[in-house]
Each structure stands twice: as C-alpha cells, then as structure tokens.
N, C-alpha and C positions, 0 to 999 in steps of 0.2 A: 786181124790180130789173133794169134794162136791162143793166148791165155784168156781166161774169163775174168772180167773186172767185177768184183763183188762190192756191195754197198759198204759193209763194214765188217771185215773179216778179223777174227781174233788174232792178236799179235803177241807172241811171248817174248819176255825180256831175256830169257836164258837162265834166269835165277830161280824160276819156279821149281825146277827139279830138286834143287838143294833143300828147299823147305819141305817138299813132299817126301824126299828121302829121310829127312830128319823125323818126320811124323811116323814113317814106317819103322825106322831104326829104333825109335823109342816106344813103338806100339801105340802111339796116340792117333788112332784112326777113327775115333768116335766123334759125335757132335759136340766136342769140348776140346780143350787143350791149348798148348802154348801158341800155336799159329792163330787160333781164333782170338785169343786175348791180344796178341801183337797186332793183328789185322785191325781189330777194333780201335786200338790205341792210335795206329797210323791214320785211320779214317777220322778219328776224333781230332787229331792234330790238323789234318787237312781242312776239315769243314770249319773249325774254329768256333767262336761265339760261346765257349765254355759248355758246349753240348756234349752229351754222351752218345755212344753208338753201340747198337746191338746187331751182330752179324746173324743173318737168317738164311733160310733155304731159298727164298725168292723175294723179289720186290712185292709180289702179290701178298705173300705172307706178312710183309711189313705193313702194308695197307690194312690188312685184316686185324693185326694186333693193335694198330693205332686206333682203329674204329672201336675195338673192344674196350680199350682203355679210356676212350671218350664216352663210353656208356651207350653206344649206338645199339639198339635192339629192335625187336619186333614192333612194327607200327610207327617207327621213326622215319623221318625223311632226311636224306643227305644231299646237299647240292653238289652236283658233279659237273665237270667239264664235258660237253658233248663231243668235242673234236679231240679224240684221243683213242687209245687202245682200250679194249674191253676190260683189261686187268685193273684199270682205275676204278671202274664202277662195280664189277662183279662181287668184290668182298662186301659191299653194302648189302647186296642180295643174300650173301651167306648169313648175314646177321638178321635176316627177316625184315630188313628195312627197305625203304624205297628210294632208288636214285631219282633225283629231280635234275633234269639236264638244262644247262645254260650254255648258250652259244658263245662264239668268240668275237673278239674285236680285231680290226684289220692290222693294227700295228705289230702285234706279237703272235696273232693267231690263237691266243689263249683266252681264258675266261674273261668275258666282258664285265668290268666292274659295274657299269650302269645297269646292265641287264641282271646282274647278280642281285643288286638291291631291289629291283622290281620284283624279281622272283621271291626274295625273302618276304617282302610286303604281301605279295599275293598268296604265298603259302600260309602265312599267319592269318590272313583274311579267310582263306578257304578251309583251313584245318583247325584253326583256333590255337595253334602252337607253332613256335618257330622251328626251323630245321635244326637238327642235332649237330651237324658239322658241315664244313665247306671243304671241298676237295679239288683245288685247282691243280693244273698240270703245267710244267715247263716243257712244252712240246718241242721235240727235235733239238732240245738243248737251249731253246730261246726262253729267257726268263719272262714270266708273266708280269703283268702290272701288279706285282705282289704287294707293293706299298698301299695301293688303293684297295686291293682285295682285303688285306689285313685291317685297314681302317674301317671298312664296312663291317667286317666280322666283329671288330671291337665295339662298334656302335650298337650292334644287336646282341653282343655277348655270345657269339657263336665261335667255337674253336675251329682252327684251320689245320687240316691234315694235308701237307704239301707234297705232291707227287713230283719228285725230282729224279725219277728213274732214268730219264734220258739226259739229265742235266748235271752230271757230276763234273764239277769245276766251273760251271757257269756262274756268273755273278750279276747281282743287281746292286748298284751303288757300292761296289766293292765288297759286298757280302755274299758268301756262297749260297746258292740256291739249296733249299732243304733246311735252312736254319731260321726261316721267318715264322713258320707255323708252330703250333704246340708240338707237333710231330712232323718229321720229314722222312721221305722214302727214297732209297737208292736201289738201283738194280745192277747186277753184275752178270746178266745173261750173256750168252756167247757173242752177241753183236754189239755190246755196249762199249763205253769208253775204256773200261777195263773189264776183264771177265774172271769169274771163279768157276767157269764152265756152266754153272747155274748158281744163283744166289742173289741175295739182296741185303739190305740193312735198314734198320729204323733209327733215325736220329731222334733222340729224346732229350728232355730238358735238364735232367739231373740224375744223380746216382740212384736215388730211390726209385725213380721211374724206370731206370735201366734194370734194376733188380726185379721189378714187377713185370717188365717185358720178358725177361729171361724166365721168370716163373711160368708165364703163359706159354712161352715157346718150348718149354720142357715138360709138357703134359700136366702143368699145374700141380705138381707133386708137393705136398705139404712137408714140413721138416719133422718127420717122424721116422723111426727106424724101419717101420713097415710102410707099405705104399698106401698113402691116404690122400684122397682127392675131394676137396670141398667146392671146387669150381671146375668148369670144363676147360681143359687145356689142349694144346696142339703140339705136334712134333715138327717144329719149325726152325730148330737151331741149325746153323751152318756146321758142316763137318770140318774137322781139323785138316783134312786133305784139301778140300776146296779153299779153305782159308790160307793154306800154303801157296796155292796158285795166286790168291789175292795179294799176298805179301810180295811175291815176285812181280806182280802187275803194278803194284804201287811204285816200284822203282822206275817205271816208264810212264806213269800217269801224266806228269807235266809234259813229257815229250809227245804223248798221244794228243793231248789238248792242243799243243802248239801246232802239230801236224794238221789236225782238223781245221784250225783257223787259217793255216797257210793254204790248204786246198781251197777253202772258201774264198780267200783273197784272189786266188788264180781264176776261179769261176767268175768272181765279181768283175775282174778286169776283162775277161773274155766276153761276158754277156752284156757289157755296158753298151755296146754298139748294135746289139741284136734287137730289133724292134719286135715286140710281142713275147719276149722271154724275160721274165722278172725273177731274179734271185732273191730269196728272203735274207735280209740282213738286219743287224741291230738297228732299232728305230732311232736311238740317240745315244749319247755318251754314258747314260746310266746303265745301259744293257751291255753285257759282255758274254755272248753266247759261246758255248763250246763247239757249236756247229757239229753236233754228233752226226747228223746227216745234213747235207746241203739239199735245199729244196727249191724247185723252180715252179713258176706258174706259166702255162703256155696259152696264150690268147689265140683261140682258133680263127678269129677273123684276121688278125694281123699276120699270123704265121701260115695260115691255110692248112693247118693240121690240128689234130687233137692230141691230148696227153696220151690217150691209149694207142693211137697210131705210132707216136714217138716211142712209147714203151715197147711195143712189139718190134719195131725196127731196130731199136737198140739191143733188144734181146737177141735178134738175129746176128748182130755184130759183136756178140760176146760181152755185152754190158748189162749188168743187173740193175734194174730200177724198180721202184715200187710206187703205186698210187698213194696219195696222201690218205690218212685215216678216213674211213667212212664214219661219219658222225654217229654217235650212239643213239641219238633220237631217230635215226633211220634204220637202226638194226631191228630185225624182226623180234628178237628176244625182249626188246624194250619198247615195242610199238605202242603200248598203252600207258607208258610212264609220262608224267607231266614234263613238258619241255617249254623253254622260253627261247625262241629263236629269232634271228634277224637276217637269216639268209647267208651269213658269212661262211660258215663251215661247209654248207652245201655247195656254194660257189667254188670254194677252195678244192673240195673233193672232186669236182668236175673239171678242174683245170690243172691240178698239180701232180708233180712227180718228185720222189726222193732220188737223188743221184749219188754215185759213189763218193765217199769221203774218208774211208778208214785208213789205218796206218800202212796198209799195203798199196794204197793208191799213189802212184808216182806223178810227177809233173808231166811226164810223157803221156800217162794215162789220161790226165785231165785234158790235155791238148786233143787227144784222140776222141774223148767223150764229147767235148765241145764241137769238134769237127763233125761228128756224127749227128749231133742235135741240130746243128746249122743245116746239114744236108737234108734234114726232114722238113725244114721250113720252105714253103713255096713262095715266100714274099721276095 
C-alpha cells in the first residue's frame, strides 16, 4: 500500500477557515473573543446536564485548573488511574501534591472501583487524612465504571475530577462522559475526536465556577484598573483562532463519532473468528464508547507472535499502531509513589496495541489492516 494509514489523523470540515478568517478580519486573535464564546456554548449544549464549559489551551491545563479549584496543594494526595497518559497525573505534581496510583479492572480497563476503595481506606490509615480528589480516566473513549467510582467518592466525601480527554461523545447510561464529576476534562489535541490544533476544556458545575476558572486561566488578574494579583494565575485561555477551528470541527463531531464506531464494528466483525486477537468493546448496554482508538489484545500463545512483533511488521506495511499506555506506576518518574495494583494494566501493556480508527481510515483500510494482522499470526 502506497499511503500510510495513521491512528487518528485530524480531519477538517472545510468550515474552519471561515471562522478563522472572521477572527483575522475583526482582529480578534487574542485568547478571548466571539469564537471562544461560541465554541464554549456549542460544547455546553453538546455535553448537557446544565454544565458550563471553559475553553483552555490544553486538556492538561484543564486538569490543573480543576485541581486548583478543588484545593489540592502541597502535602495532599490525589488518587489517579495508573493505566493512562502522564498528563492525567502530572498536574497533581505541579501542585506539590502526590499522585497515588490505582490499577484497572478488566471490563473497561479503567480505574477499579474495588481497588479504589481499598486505596482510600489504606491512605487514611497510613496518612491520617483522606485523599483530596479522585481522578479517573475514560481510556481510549471507553467509559469507566463512573457510577461506582462516584458512589465511593460520595461515601468518603472526596470530589471527582473526571478525565474525559479521549472520550468526547462517549456515554454511560445515556449521559456524556465528563459530566459525572465535580469537574470534567476534554482535549482537542491534534489526534482527538475533534481538534483545535492544541487545546482543551474544563467542564464546570455552574456559572460562578466558570468565572472562577476563567479568572485563574487569565493570570488571576483582579478587577482593578491597574494590574493587581492576589492569587497565582496561569496563561491557560484558548485563543480565538484555535476556537475558530473548534467551531468548524463541531459541525463534524457527530460524523466523526459515527465513523469511529463504524470502524470499530468492522474490526469487531473481522476479528470475531481470529483466535488470540481480542478487540476491546462495550462491556454492556450502559456503555457507549466513542472508540477514539480501536484497541486489540494479542495472545502470544494462541497467535504465536507478540504485540511488538505485530507493531513492527505493520509499520513496515505502512500502518501506524501504538502500544497501550505504559502504567504510571511503572514510569521511572513515579517509581516511589504509592500504588495499588492487581496486575491488569501490566498485562494489558504487555499484550495490547492501538490500531487506526480516525476519520481518514476507510473500509478498505480496515480490510487491509486486518489482513496484515492475520498474516502476523502463526496459528
């Protein structure tokens, strides 16, 4: 195959340029403006639940501002999902707090509610105080067992900061991911469901919290004619140009989600009869993943090959794949952090691959990818 097939390449609607041109024509190129306001309104309408949304420079910035508003500071602990990207945990460290890692359960690959409660009890026992927040992730767009996680959080009166960076449009029980916690996080990085080139958003409970988030995101400038600062602030607001891209992307968001689900269904059908290849799918009817990336587990005994051999062979055939996330509790930077593990994320990391699912991936591409994966299997 001549062309290279990428995991999830950005796909423009064709309407982005009009919004960007409008920003240039009106000289609204700063981190404020009509595109930012309109993009926030469109996201608010999309996620529902009477939430408010603040557009920011990155999903990482959204996590950071959520932690700040939950009062996370030096000496605190935050329970984080181990099986995820580092951006979920790093902002905890920015605050001088300590990430405490909890492993995943098999059904969703996300934070294990049973292990979560064990971790909370043990942290109270060991430190004399409860964790300051819980930070679950909806990994690869698969909703976590967010109802159980929120129930445990409520039991111990610990707020939830919900990382839905990969889960725009995913639903649990008909409700959009990112709306269950006190705060929710979205990402519009170049490879996400929609992109603003770089960017993210914080889903917040109400208008007053939105104002407070905007205050922290614009250098915490107090309402004086001169520059006055009584708190530490950040330069985290999304630019009007990036928000223009986001507005154009919102016109194809439903289309993108439908496409990812369609591609996943093709993979599901194709791998059904392949012994040793398991595609990750919704555990039951409550879960409605956006399938941001389709993910497979490769059983080395049944297939006679490893995930890394498959990765390398697919790369030679022009197919981009990526290993599943290396768990945070195995990362050198967090080697000494407390962790509560059950072996699930380590097993997944040693068996799994993300395979292409983005808007540019055609039905023919899927057939070619499946053919190449099957060719790697020696069974």
